[in-house]
C-alpha positions in Angstrom: 1.1 -5.3 31.6 4.1 -4.1 33.6 6.5 -6.9 34.3 9.0 -6.0 37.0 12.1 -8.1 37.0 14.8 -7.9 39.6 17.2 -10.3 37.9 19.8 -7.5 37.5 19.6 -7.5 33.7 19.5 -3.9 32.4 18.3 -5.1 29.0 15.3 -6.7 30.6 14.5 -3.5 32.4 14.7 -1.4 29.3 12.7 -3.9 27.3 9.9 -4.0 29.9 9.9 -0.2 30.0 9.8 0.1 26.2 6.9 -2.4 26.0 5.0 -0.6 28.6 5.4 2.8 26.9 4.4 1.3 23.6 1.3 -0.3 25.1 0.2 2.9 26.8 0.9 5.0 23.7 -1.2 2.7 21.5 -4.0 2.8 24.1 -4.0 6.6 24.2 -4.0 6.6 20.4 -7.0 4.4 20.2 -8.8 6.5 22.7 -8.0 9.7 20.7 -9.3 8.0 17.6 -12.6 7.1 19.3 -12.9 10.6 20.6 -12.4 12.0 17.1 -15.0 9.5 15.8 -17.5 10.7 18.5 -16.9 14.3 17.5 -17.4 13.5 13.9 -20.6 11.4 14.5 -22.1 14.0 16.8 -21.2 17.1 14.7 -24.8 17.6 13.5 -23.5 18.9 10.2 -21.3 21.6 11.8 -18.3 21.9 9.4 -16.0 23.0 12.2 -16.8 20.0 14.4 -16.6 17.7 11.4 -13.1 19.0 10.7 -12.1 18.6 14.3 -13.2 15.0 14.4 -11.4 14.2 11.1 -8.2 15.9 12.4 -8.3 14.0 15.7 -8.8 10.7 13.8 -6.0 11.4 11.4 -3.6 12.6 14.1 -4.2 9.5 16.2 -3.7 7.1 13.3 -0.4 8.9 12.5 0.7 8.7 16.1 -0.2 5.0 16.5 1.5 4.3 13.2 4.7 6.0 14.4 4.7 4.1 17.6 4.2 0.8 15.9 6.9 1.6 13.3 9.4 2.7 16.0 8.8 -0.5 17.9 9.3 -2.6 14.8 12.5 -0.7 13.9 13.9 -1.2 17.4 13.1 -4.9 17.2 14.9 -5.2 13.8 18.0 -3.3 15.2 18.1 -5.5 18.3 17.8 -8.6 16.2 20.5 -7.5 13.8 22.8 -6.8 16.8 22.1 -10.2 18.3 20.3 -8.9 21.3 17.0 -10.6 20.7 13.7 -8.9 20.2 12.7 -6.4 22.9 9.7 -7.3 25.0 10.3 -11.1 24.6 
């Protein structure tokens, strides 16, 4: 959900933008994982299609993991600097 705030606080703007980017990235990653699972399930025993499906699933899990890790690290840094957790 995109929250648009016109309170003049640049931190709020960047927090909302970061939250939106994170949410969209995770949604794309989940879609990519499902696409890979469909490729794998419908491969019909074709080794090439099996490998494509596994590759897509692995890549999407790595991507979602990277997005979640980055968001967590940003939250830790903001908290350590006294800025509060982004997105809250």
